[in-house]
TORDO-955878 format. One record per residue (C-alpha): residue in one letter; x, y negated, z. Coordinates in steps of 0.05 Angstrom, whole numbers, always signed. Last residue first. Example, Ala and Ser with C-alpha at 12.3 -4.5 7.8 and 13.67 -1.06 7.14 Angstrom:
BEGIN
<code=S xx=+273 yy=+21 zz=+143>;
<code=A xx=+246 yy=+90 zz=+156>;
! end
This chain:
BEGIN
<code=L xx=+223 yy=+439 zz=+625>;
<code=G xx=+288 yy=+392 zz=+616>;
<code=E xx=+249 yy=+345 zz=+582>;
<code=A xx=+300 yy=+340 zz=+525>;
<code=A xx=+296 yy=+413 zz=+528>;
<code=L xx=+216 yy=+412 zz=+523>;
<code=Y xx=+218 yy=+358 zz=+467>;
<code=D xx=+265 yy=+392 zz=+424>;
<code=N xx=+219 yy=+461 zz=+437>;
<code=I xx=+158 yy=+422 zz=+419>;
<code=D xx=+184 yy=+394 zz=+355>;
<code=Y xx=+179 yy=+322 zz=+349>;
<code=R xx=+134 yy=+275 zz=+308>;
<code=I xx=+149 yy=+205 zz=+296>;
<code=N xx=+100 yy=+150 zz=+315>;
<code=E xx=+132 yy=+126 zz=+377>;
<code=D xx=+186 yy=+101 zz=+330>;
<code=A xx=+143 yy=+61 zz=+292>;
<code=E xx=+143 yy=+87 zz=+220>;
<code=Q xx=+154 yy=+52 zz=+159>;
<code=R xx=+116 yy=+77 zz=+98>;
<code=A xx=+128 yy=+19 zz=+50>;
<code=P xx=+147 yy=-43 zz=+76>;
<code=K xx=+83 yy=-92 zz=+84>;
<code=G xx=+78 yy=-153 zz=+37>;
<code=R xx=+52 yy=-122 zz=-24>;
<code=K xx=+0 yy=-81 zz=+10>;
<code=F xx=-43 yy=-141 zz=+27>;
<code=F xx=-43 yy=-173 zz=-53>;
<code=F xx=-65 yy=-97 zz=-67>;
<code=P xx=-122 yy=-93 zz=-22>;
<code=V xx=-140 yy=-157 zz=-50>;
<code=A xx=-148 yy=-142 zz=-120>;
<code=V xx=-203 yy=-91 zz=-122>;
<code=A xx=-250 yy=-132 zz=-95>;
<code=T xx=-231 yy=-193 zz=-121>;
<code=T xx=-249 yy=-165 zz=-188>;
<code=L xx=-312 yy=-134 zz=-165>;
<code=L xx=-334 yy=-202 zz=-141>;
<code=L xx=-306 yy=-244 zz=-205>;
<code=F xx=-350 yy=-179 zz=-254>;
<code=G xx=-412 yy=-197 zz=-214>;
<code=T xx=-408 yy=-266 zz=-222>;
<code=F xx=-405 yy=-264 zz=-287>;
<code=F xx=-458 yy=-212 zz=-289>;
<code=A xx=-501 yy=-260 zz=-259>;
<code=F xx=-486 yy=-325 zz=-292>;
<code=R xx=-491 yy=-294 zz=-353>;
<code=K xx=-563 yy=-267 zz=-332>;
<code=M xx=-574 yy=-339 zz=-311>;
! end
């Protein structure tokens, strides 16, 4: 029974470590959307005519 508990704990730990890497692999690296790009406040005010 103790061997089963160690095996289950090891399996659970390796799964918890491997799952984030599995999901991270499918995404492009640091691709930002247009609305998330930070602009300089002076450029913004000039573009808006303020």
